[in-house]
Each structure stands twice: as C-alpha cells, then as structure tokens.
C-alpha positions as CSV (number, residue, x, y, z in Angstrom):
1,M,-8.2,-46.0,-7.5
2,K,-5.1,-47.8,-6.1
3,N,-4.0,-44.6,-4.4
4,E,-7.3,-44.1,-2.7
5,E,-7.1,-47.6,-1.3
6,K,-3.6,-47.0,0.1
7,L,-4.8,-43.8,1.8
8,Q,-7.7,-45.6,3.5
9,D,-5.5,-48.4,5.0
10,F,-4.9,-47.9,8.7
11,S,-2.3,-50.4,9.9
12,S,-1.8,-51.6,13.5
13,F,1.5,-49.6,13.6
14,D,-0.5,-46.5,13.0
15,A,-2.9,-47.4,15.8
16,V,0.0,-48.1,18.2
17,S,1.7,-44.8,17.2
18,L,-1.5,-42.9,17.8
19,F,-2.1,-44.5,21.1
20,G,1.5,-43.7,22.1
21,L,1.1,-40.1,21.2
22,L,-2.1,-40.0,23.2
23,I,-0.4,-41.5,26.3
24,M,2.5,-39.0,26.0
25,S,0.2,-36.1,25.7
26,L,-1.8,-37.2,28.8
27,A,1.5,-37.6,30.8
28,I,2.6,-34.1,29.9
29,V,-0.7,-32.6,30.8
30,W,-0.8,-34.6,34.1
31,G,2.8,-33.3,34.9
32,L,1.8,-29.7,34.3
33,V,-1.3,-30.1,36.6
34,V,0.7,-31.8,39.4
35,H,3.5,-29.2,39.2
36,G,1.0,-26.3,39.2
37,T,-0.8,-27.8,42.2
38,T,2.5,-28.3,44.2
39,A,3.6,-24.8,43.4
40,Q,0.3,-23.4,44.5
41,R,0.4,-25.4,47.8
42,L,3.9,-24.0,48.5
43,T,2.7,-20.5,47.9
44,D,-0.4,-21.0,50.1
45,A,1.8,-22.4,52.9
46,R,4.1,-19.3,52.8
47,I,1.2,-16.9,52.8
48,N,-0.5,-18.8,55.7
49,C,2.8,-18.6,57.7
50,D,2.9,-14.9,57.3
51,Q,-0.7,-14.4,58.2
52,I,-0.4,-16.7,61.3
53,A,2.7,-14.8,62.5
54,V,1.0,-11.5,62.2
55,Q,-2.1,-12.8,64.0
56,I,0.0,-14.1,66.9
57,L,2.0,-10.9,67.2
58,S,-1.1,-8.8,67.2
59,S,-2.8,-11.0,69.8
60,M,0.2,-10.8,72.0
61,S,0.4,-7.0,71.8
62,A,-3.3,-6.8,72.6
63,K,-2.7,-8.9,75.7
64,T,0.0,-6.9,77.5
65,A,-0.1,-9.2,80.5
66,R,1.0,-12.1,78.3
67,R,4.5,-13.3,79.3
68,V,7.3,-12.6,76.9
69,P,10.3,-14.8,77.5
70,A,13.3,-13.0,79.1
71,S,15.5,-15.6,77.5
72,N,14.9,-18.0,74.7
73,L,17.0,-20.7,76.4
74,D,14.1,-21.6,78.7
75,F,11.5,-21.2,76.0
76,R,12.0,-24.2,73.7
77,L,8.4,-25.1,73.6
78,I,7.1,-25.5,70.1
79,Q,3.4,-24.8,69.8
80,Y,1.0,-25.9,67.1
81,T,-1.9,-24.1,65.4
82,K,-5.4,-25.3,64.8
83,K,-5.1,-24.1,61.2
84,V,-3.6,-26.8,58.9
85,D,-1.2,-26.4,56.0
86,P,-2.2,-27.4,52.4
87,W,-1.1,-31.0,53.2
88,G,-3.4,-31.2,56.2
89,H,-0.8,-30.8,59.0
90,P,-0.8,-28.1,61.7
91,Y,1.7,-25.2,61.6
92,A,4.3,-25.0,64.3
93,Y,5.4,-21.8,65.9
94,R,7.8,-20.4,68.5
95,V,7.6,-17.1,70.3
96,L,11.0,-15.7,71.1
97,T,12.7,-12.4,71.8
98,D,15.6,-10.8,69.9
99,G,18.5,-8.6,71.0
100,A,16.3,-5.5,71.0
101,N,13.9,-7.2,73.3
102,R,11.2,-7.4,70.6
103,Q,8.8,-10.3,70.3
104,V,9.7,-12.6,67.4
105,V,7.4,-15.3,66.0
106,A,8.7,-18.1,63.8
107,V,5.8,-20.0,62.1
108,Y,6.5,-23.0,59.8
109,S,4.9,-25.9,58.0
110,S,6.2,-29.4,57.9
111,G,5.9,-29.2,54.1
112,P,4.8,-31.9,51.7
113,N,6.5,-34.8,53.6
114,G,4.5,-34.0,56.8
115,R,7.6,-34.2,59.0
116,F,9.1,-31.3,60.9
117,D,12.8,-31.2,59.9
118,T,13.5,-27.9,61.7
119,T,14.4,-28.5,65.4
120,T,15.2,-26.2,68.3
121,R,18.9,-26.5,67.3
122,D,18.1,-24.7,64.0
123,F,17.0,-21.5,66.0
124,L,20.2,-19.5,66.4
125,T,20.7,-17.4,69.5
126,D,23.5,-15.2,70.8
127,R,25.3,-15.9,74.1
128,A,22.5,-14.2,76.1
129,G,20.0,-16.5,74.5
130,Q,18.4,-13.8,72.3
131,F,17.1,-14.9,68.9
132,I,19.2,-14.2,65.8
133,A,17.8,-16.4,63.0
134,V,16.3,-19.7,62.1
135,H,17.4,-22.0,59.3
136,F,14.4,-24.0,58.1
137,Q,15.5,-27.6,57.2
138,G,14.4,-30.1,54.7
139,D,11.1,-29.2,53.0
140,D,9.9,-27.1,55.9
141,I,8.4,-23.7,54.9
142,G,8.3,-20.8,57.3
143,T,8.6,-17.2,58.1
144,V,9.9,-15.0,61.0
145,Q,8.0,-11.8,62.0
146,R,9.2,-9.3,64.6
147,S,7.1,-6.8,66.6
148,W,7.8,-3.1,66.1
149,R,8.1,-2.0,69.7
C-alpha cells in the first residue's frame, strides 16, 4: 500500500520538469517551422528571379524595336517589377549587353532585410563597358540570364 501511495505522488518538481520539457519541445518545433519557411522563401525568390529574367528577355526579343544599350556605362538605371518577392518587396532588374553583344538581364531580390545591398558598382564590366558578371551583396538573391542571339 505504501508503494502505491509513492507512485501517485506528483511533486511540484515533477510539474516544473514537465512544463520545461513542454516549452523545449515547442521551441524546437517552432525553430523547425521558421527555418523551413525561410528556406522556402529563399527558394521561391530564386525561382521568381529566373522566371522574371526569362519573361523580360522574351518580351525584349518579341519587340525588336526596343533599344538595347550599346554600352552599359550609360545604362545604370535599375528598374523594378510589379511582382514582389516573398517578403513583399519588388524585384530589381537591369538590362545590359555582354561582349558578344547579347542581351543580359540581371534580376534580384532585396532578400529578407528588404534593403538592396547590390549596387551598380557590383556589376562588373570590361573596358568597353560590356557586362562580365555581377556579385550580389548581403542577403540579395538574384540571377543573370543571357539571350541566345
């Protein structure tokens, strides 16, 4: 009978321990959910950048009269899309030309912090002003697509 009474006792230490385990379990689950959401947003932003770049290039090739910059030095204008990234900010893009005189579109998101860290100085060009590469800065996410002509 004494053993049965000991088994039925539930001390305040047991209650605090159980509550602590519950809080730790919730924290772990919350961390997994937040991490999964962030990873999915990054993936969505990359996919959207690719899709936007392809759409811009195809619309430019469909409109043959559209001006393609002869030199990227005079084409520092960064334009913004109506479509927003997973954090609610517009995508930025630049239309450039490379050394083979092909159209190049760089599309990028400002990332989770909502601030564009990539500037025109991060777009590398050769001496003639032709596009070579872009180094996306900070948490910016982007892509570069070239036309095939």
